[in-house]
LODOVEX-833146 format. One record per residue (C-alpha): x, y, z; residue in three letters. Coordinates in steps of 0.1 Angstrom, whole numbers, padded with zeros to 4 digits, always signed. Each point is the difference from the previous one (the first is absolute). Example, Ala and Ser with C-alpha at 12.3 -4.5 7.8 and 13.67 -1.06 7.14 Angstrom:
2
+0123-0045+0078ALA;+0014+0034-0007SER;
end
This chain:
184
-0100+0538+0995MET;-0036+0002-0008SER;-0027-0003+0026ASP;-0027-0007-0025ASP;-0020-0030+0009LEU;-0025-0010-0026HIS;-0027-0023+0014LEU;-0023+0002-0029GLY;-0034+0014+0001GLU;-0023-0012+0028LEU;-0035-0003-0012GLY;-0030-0020+0009PRO;+0008-0037+0005ARG;-0020-0028-0015GLU;-0017-0021+0026PRO;+0015-0034+0007ALA;-0020-0029-0014PRO;-0024-0013+0025ARG;-0003-0036+0008ARG;-0036-0012-0004THR;-0016-0022+0026PRO;-0006-0026-0027LEU;+0038-0002-0007GLY;+0008-0003+0036ILE;-0026-0027+0005ALA;+0015-0020-0029ILE;+0035+0002+0014VAL;-0012-0011+0035VAL;-0021-0028-0014GLY;+0029-0013-0021ALA;+0022+0001+0031ALA;-0026-0019+0021ILE;-0004-0027-0028ILE;+0038-0003-0002PHE;+0003-0006+0038VAL;-0029-0025+0000LEU;+0016-0020-0028VAL;+0034+0001+0017ALA;-0015-0012+0033VAL;-0025-0025-0012LEU;+0018-0016-0030LEU;+0037+0003+0004LEU;+0006-0018+0034PRO;-0019-0031-0012SER;-0002+0007-0037GLY;+0023+0003-0030ILE;+0033+0013+0015LEU;-0001-0022+0031MET;-0013-0031-0017ASN;+0026-0027-0001PRO;-0011-0011-0035TRP;+0009+0035-0013PHE;+0036-0005+0009HIS;+0003-0035-0016GLY;+0019-0011-0031ASP;-0027+0000-0027ARG;+0021-0017-0026SER;+0002-0034+0018SER;-0033+0003+0020GLY;+0020-0003+0032ALA;-0008+0025+0028LYS;+0030+0011+0020ARG;+0001+0009+0037HIS;+0029+0005+0024VAL;-0002-0008+0037THR;+0015+0020+0028ALA;+0029-0025+0000ALA;+0007+0007-0037GLY;-0014-0033-0012THR;-0016+0004-0035GLN;-0034-0016-0002LEU;-0019-0009-0032LEU;-0035-0008-0010PHE;+0003-0013-0035GLY;-0018-0031-0013PRO;+0023-0025+0019ALA;-0005+0019+0033GLU;-0038+0003-0006GLN;-0003-0037-0005ALA;+0020-0007+0032TYR;-0020+0025+0020ALA;-0028-0026+0003SER;+0024-0022+0020SER;+0003+0026+0027ILE;-0025+0000+0027HIS;-0007+0025+0027ILE;-0013-0017+0032GLU;-0008+0008+0036ASN;-0008+0036-0007ILE;-0007+0021+0031ALA;-0007+0037+0004MET;+0006+0023+0029GLY;-0002+0037+0008ARG;+0021+0019+0025ALA;+0014+0034+0007GLU;+0036+0009-0008ASN;+0021+0023+0021PHE;-0014+0030-0018LEU;-0036-0010+0010ASN;-0008-0009-0036GLN;-0021-0031-0006GLU;+0020-0027-0018VAL;-0017-0029-0018THR;+0021-0032-0003THR;-0005-0031-0021ILE;+0020-0031+0009SER;+0000-0034-0016GLY;+0021-0026-0016GLU;+0013-0004-0035VAL;+0000-0036-0012VAL;+0021-0010-0030ASN;-0020-0030-0014ALA;+0021+0000-0032GLY;+0031-0019-0010ALA;+0024+0030-0001GLU;+0015+0022+0027SER;-0012+0036+0003LEU;+0027+0027+0003MET;-0025+0028+0003GLY;-0038+0006+0003LEU;-0022+0031-0002GLU;-0036+0001+0012LEU;-0025+0026-0008THR;-0026+0007+0026VAL;-0033+0018-0009GLU;-0023+0015+0026PHE;-0036+0007-0012SER;-0029+0021+0011ASP;-0037-0011+0004SER;-0005+0005-0038LEU;+0030-0024-0006HIS;+0021+0028-0014GLN;+0037-0001+0008VAL;+0009+0027+0026VAL;+0036-0011+0005LEU;+0023-0022-0022ARG;+0036-0006+0011GLU;+0026-0024-0011SER;+0025-0014+0024ARG;+0029-0024-0002SER;-0005-0029+0025VAL;+0027-0024-0011ILE;+0037+0010-0005ASP;+0030-0022+0001PRO;+0005-0026+0014PRO;-0021-0019-0025ALA;-0033-0016+0010LEU;+0005-0037-0010ALA;-0027-0021-0016PRO;-0026-0012+0025ALA;+0013+0025+0026ALA;-0019+0028+0017ARG;+0010+0033+0014ARG;-0019+0024+0023ALA;-0005+0037-0011PHE;-0014+0031+0015GLU;-0010+0032-0019ILE;-0010+0032+0018SER;-0021+0028-0014PHE;-0001+0034+0017GLU;-0025+0018-0022HIS;-0030-0022-0008VAL;-0029+0021-0011SER;-0029+0005+0024THR;-0023-0012-0028SER;+0015-0035+0002TRP;-0028-0025+0006ASN;+0020-0017+0027MET;+0000-0033-0019GLU;+0031-0020-0007GLN;+0018+0015-0030PRO;+0008-0019-0031THR;+0036-0012-0003ILE;+0016-0010-0033ALA;+0034-0010-0013VAL;+0012+0028-0023THR;+0037-0008-0005ALA;+0025-0027+0009LEU;+0034-0013-0008ARG;+0007-0036-0004LEU;+0035-0014+0009ALA;+0004-0012-0036THR;-0006+0035-0014THR;+0032+0017-0010LYS;
end
């Protein structure tokens, strides 16, 4: 058995390439930009926008409520949306059991149209003093049983994380999806 171990010749090593401060700054800058884009655009932007998830072929926007009801916002639903009125809006603020401030909006949905509503989604937008949207959330407020024509139903929506830059004015509320009883 040979005890020869050949490691090769050990000589001067070449120094490892050095990272320049400019290269590090570019990588850190790109990471910061990526995080800012993800934080500022994605929650209220392209990926979370309900229009992004719609059916582009028919022009209908599709949403699904917590109860599993599929809501649409195509031409027929957009036309019917003008028959839906939000009345008796009231706002309140309170603390939850975790000592977090919760903002609530309550009101009544009135179906002034001629068809029953199987589902309804409202989008609420809170703005700052420059009238820029600081929070936009969509919530389902009508699930089965259907809301008959000329009927009204109370709703309440709670928001746990309203931006401190909110101008404390009443947010805008818009119908962004619905399902008529005649829709299959």
